[in-house]
C-alpha positions as CSV (number, residue, x, y, z in Angstrom):
1,M,92.5,96.5,79.9
2,T,89.6,98.1,78.2
3,P,90.4,100.8,75.7
4,V,89.2,103.5,78.1
5,A,91.2,102.3,81.1
6,D,94.2,101.7,78.8
7,A,93.9,105.3,77.4
8,I,93.8,106.7,81.0
9,A,96.9,104.8,82.0
10,I,98.8,105.9,78.9
11,S,97.8,109.5,79.4
12,V,99.1,109.7,83.0
13,G,102.4,108.2,82.0
14,P,104.6,105.2,82.9
15,D,105.3,106.4,86.5
16,T,101.9,105.5,87.6
17,V,100.6,103.2,90.4
18,L,97.1,101.9,89.8
19,A,94.6,100.8,92.4
20,T,91.6,98.7,91.3
21,P,89.2,98.0,94.2
22,P,86.9,95.0,94.0
23,G,84.4,95.2,91.2
24,C,84.4,94.9,87.4
25,V,87.7,96.8,86.9
26,P,90.1,94.0,88.1
27,G,88.0,91.5,86.1
28,M,88.2,93.6,82.9
29,G,91.9,93.1,82.5
30,S,93.9,95.2,85.0
31,V,95.6,92.0,86.1
32,G,95.8,90.3,82.7
33,F,96.2,86.8,81.6
34,N,99.6,85.3,80.5
35,G,101.1,88.8,80.6
36,T,99.2,89.9,77.4
37,T,96.2,91.9,78.5
38,G,97.3,93.3,81.9
39,T,98.8,96.7,82.7
40,K,102.5,97.5,82.4
41,I,102.4,99.5,85.6
42,P,102.1,98.3,89.3
43,V,98.6,97.4,90.2
44,F,97.2,97.0,93.7
45,H,93.8,95.7,94.8
46,P,92.7,97.5,98.0
47,L,89.3,97.4,99.6
48,L,86.7,99.9,98.4
49,T,86.9,101.7,101.7
50,N,90.6,102.2,101.9
51,T,91.7,102.9,98.4
52,A,92.7,106.5,98.9
53,A,94.6,105.7,102.1
54,M,96.4,102.8,100.5
55,L,97.4,104.9,97.5
56,A,98.6,107.7,99.8
57,G,100.8,105.3,101.6
58,V,102.2,103.8,98.4
59,K,102.9,107.3,97.0
60,R,104.7,108.2,100.2
61,Q,106.9,105.1,100.1
62,Y,107.8,105.8,96.4
63,K,108.7,109.4,97.4
64,R,110.7,108.1,100.3
65,V,112.9,106.1,97.9
66,G,113.3,109.0,95.5
67,R,110.6,108.3,92.9
68,E,107.7,110.6,92.0
69,V,104.7,108.6,90.9
70,T,101.1,109.3,90.0
71,A,98.6,107.5,92.2
72,L,95.5,106.5,90.2
73,A,92.4,104.6,91.3
74,I,89.9,103.3,88.8
75,A,86.6,101.9,90.2
76,G,83.4,101.5,88.4
77,D,80.7,99.0,88.9
78,G,78.4,101.2,90.9
79,G,79.9,99.9,94.1
80,A,82.0,103.1,94.5
81,S,81.1,106.7,94.7
82,D,82.9,110.0,95.4
């Protein structure tokens, strides 16, 4: 990942689930190559339009099995907005 995205993932902790919708974020290394540049946390690739809903469902499932996780979405190629 890029230094900024890596710092964000480290600051939120290891119990994090990351969503990277289509754009430059998945291409900049959230997936990684040969296990060397990717994240060490679960990464999902939802659509831009359902990222929040997908993360809500993932977080709910983790809670259901007894784990508390931080749901984090990183999008950033101008294709996403608040």
